[in-house]
C-alpha positions as CSV (number, residue, x, y, z in Angstrom):
1,X,0.0,0.0,0.0
2,X,1.2,3.5,-0.8
3,X,0.3,6.2,1.8
4,X,0.9,9.8,0.8
5,X,0.4,12.6,3.3
6,X,0.8,16.4,2.8
7,X,0.8,18.8,5.6
8,X,0.1,22.4,4.7
9,X,-0.7,25.6,6.6
10,X,1.0,26.7,9.8
11,X,2.7,30.0,10.4
12,X,5.2,29.7,7.5
13,X,2.8,27.9,5.1
14,X,5.6,25.5,4.1
15,X,4.1,22.2,2.9
16,X,5.6,18.9,4.1
17,X,5.2,15.7,2.2
18,X,5.8,12.0,2.8
19,X,5.3,8.9,0.7
20,X,5.3,5.6,2.5
21,X,5.3,2.1,0.9
22,X,4.0,-0.1,3.6
23,X,5.3,-3.3,2.0
24,X,8.9,-2.2,2.7
25,X,8.3,-1.5,6.4
26,X,8.2,-3.8,9.4
27,X,5.3,-1.7,10.8
28,X,3.5,-1.8,7.4
29,X,0.4,-3.7,8.6
30,X,-0.2,-1.3,11.5
31,X,0.1,1.7,9.2
32,X,-2.4,0.1,6.8
33,X,-4.9,-0.4,9.7
34,X,-4.5,3.3,10.7
35,X,-4.8,4.5,7.2
36,X,-8.0,2.5,6.7
37,X,-9.4,3.8,10.0
38,X,-8.8,7.4,9.0
39,X,-10.3,6.8,5.5
40,X,-13.4,5.2,7.1
41,X,-13.8,8.3,9.2
42,X,-14.2,6.4,12.5
43,X,-14.1,8.6,15.5
44,X,-14.3,11.8,13.5
45,X,-14.6,14.9,15.7
46,X,-17.5,17.2,15.1
47,X,-16.7,20.1,12.7
48,X,-15.8,23.2,14.6
49,X,-14.6,26.7,13.9
50,X,-11.3,27.0,12.0
51,X,-8.2,28.1,13.7
52,X,-5.8,30.6,12.0
53,X,-2.6,29.0,10.8
54,X,-3.7,25.5,11.7
55,X,-2.1,22.6,10.0
56,X,-4.2,20.9,7.3
57,X,-3.5,17.3,6.2
58,X,-4.3,15.6,2.9
59,X,-4.1,11.8,3.0
60,X,-4.1,9.7,-0.2
61,X,-4.0,5.9,0.0
62,X,-3.2,4.1,-3.3
63,X,-5.7,5.4,-5.9
64,X,-8.5,6.3,-3.4
65,X,-9.8,9.8,-3.3
66,X,-7.9,12.0,-0.9
67,X,-9.2,12.7,2.6
68,X,-8.6,16.0,4.4
69,X,-8.5,16.8,8.1
70,X,-7.1,19.6,10.2
71,X,-5.7,20.6,13.6
72,X,-7.0,21.1,16.2
73,X,-9.3,18.1,16.9
74,X,-7.4,15.3,15.2
75,X,-8.8,11.9,16.0
76,X,-6.5,9.4,17.8
77,X,-6.1,7.5,14.5
78,X,-5.3,10.7,12.5
79,X,-2.8,11.8,15.1
80,X,-1.0,8.4,15.2
81,X,-0.9,8.3,11.4
82,X,0.5,11.8,11.1
83,X,3.2,11.0,13.8
84,X,4.2,7.8,12.0
85,X,4.1,8.9,8.4
86,X,5.5,12.5,8.8
87,X,7.7,11.5,11.7
88,X,6.4,14.3,13.9
89,X,5.7,14.1,17.6
90,X,3.0,16.1,19.3
């Protein structure tokens, strides 16, 4: 599975991108489960007012339509996927 994530927004507005091929990773199965959970929208927080300079994320898995989500209010699955794919800790 190919997972692509793009983070945009923030104070500087500099996008950050990551492409992950799960077949080449020892944690590939766990990443696939997280990606499917995010795509399914399980545990989605209710939409709220936007926050200036918040990070926005675009997730694309294989050839499926992209899914977008934003800080604050990431679900647990979204947060874990961002941390593991982009390598960022919160």
